[in-house]
C-alpha positions as CSV (number, residue, x, y, z in Angstrom):
1,M,89.7,82.8,111.0
2,E,89.6,86.4,110.0
3,I,92.2,88.8,111.1
4,E,89.6,91.1,112.5
5,F,89.0,88.6,115.3
6,F,92.5,89.1,116.4
7,F,92.2,92.9,116.3
8,Q,88.9,92.9,118.2
9,N,90.3,90.7,120.9
10,S,93.6,92.7,121.2
11,Y,95.8,89.7,120.3
12,F,98.2,91.9,118.5
13,S,100.8,93.9,120.4
14,N,101.5,97.5,119.4
15,K,105.0,96.2,118.7
16,Q,103.7,93.7,116.1
17,Y,104.8,94.7,112.6
18,G,105.2,93.1,109.2
19,F,101.8,92.0,108.1
20,I,99.5,94.6,109.6
21,K,98.4,97.4,107.4
22,G,100.3,100.6,108.2
23,R,103.0,98.7,110.2
24,S,105.7,97.7,107.8
25,T,108.9,96.1,108.8
26,V,110.7,99.1,107.4
27,L,108.7,101.4,109.8
28,R,109.6,99.1,112.7
29,L,113.3,99.4,111.8
30,V,113.0,103.2,111.6
31,K,111.3,103.3,115.0
32,I,113.9,101.1,116.7
33,M,116.7,103.1,115.3
34,D,115.1,106.2,116.7
35,D,114.8,104.6,120.1
36,W,118.4,103.4,120.1
37,T,119.6,106.8,118.9
38,A,117.7,108.6,121.7
39,Q,119.1,106.1,124.3
40,L,122.7,106.6,123.1
41,D,122.3,110.4,122.9
42,S,121.2,110.5,126.5
43,G,124.3,108.6,127.6
44,G,122.6,105.2,127.8
45,Q,123.6,101.9,126.5
46,V,121.9,99.7,123.9
47,D,122.3,95.9,124.1
48,V,121.0,93.8,121.2
49,V,120.5,90.1,120.7
50,Y,119.9,88.9,117.2
51,T,118.1,85.6,116.6
52,D,117.7,84.0,113.2
53,F,114.9,81.5,113.0
54,A,115.2,81.1,109.2
55,K,116.8,77.7,109.5
56,A,114.8,76.5,112.5
57,F,112.0,75.2,110.4
58,D,114.3,73.6,107.8
59,T,115.1,70.8,110.3
60,F,111.7,70.6,111.8
61,P,109.8,67.3,111.1
62,H,107.0,68.8,109.0
63,Q,105.3,65.4,108.4
64,R,105.1,64.8,112.1
65,L,103.5,68.2,112.6
66,L,100.9,67.5,109.9
67,L,100.0,64.3,111.6
68,K,99.6,66.0,114.9
69,I,97.3,68.6,113.3
70,K,95.1,65.9,111.7
71,T,94.6,64.2,115.1
């Protein structure tokens, strides 16, 4: 499937970054820091929840997934 299909059908959010041309992960970090700074400057509060999925796929049964894909 070509990536253009996803763009034409609006499957990507405006908040999707990382692999879309012109939307690097560094740009996303700059934008979020700008949002947080503006919120704090106006007397607001910023709550953040960090989730690390890096190890999630290390324990995933990859062979079982491959079997499911084949069937």
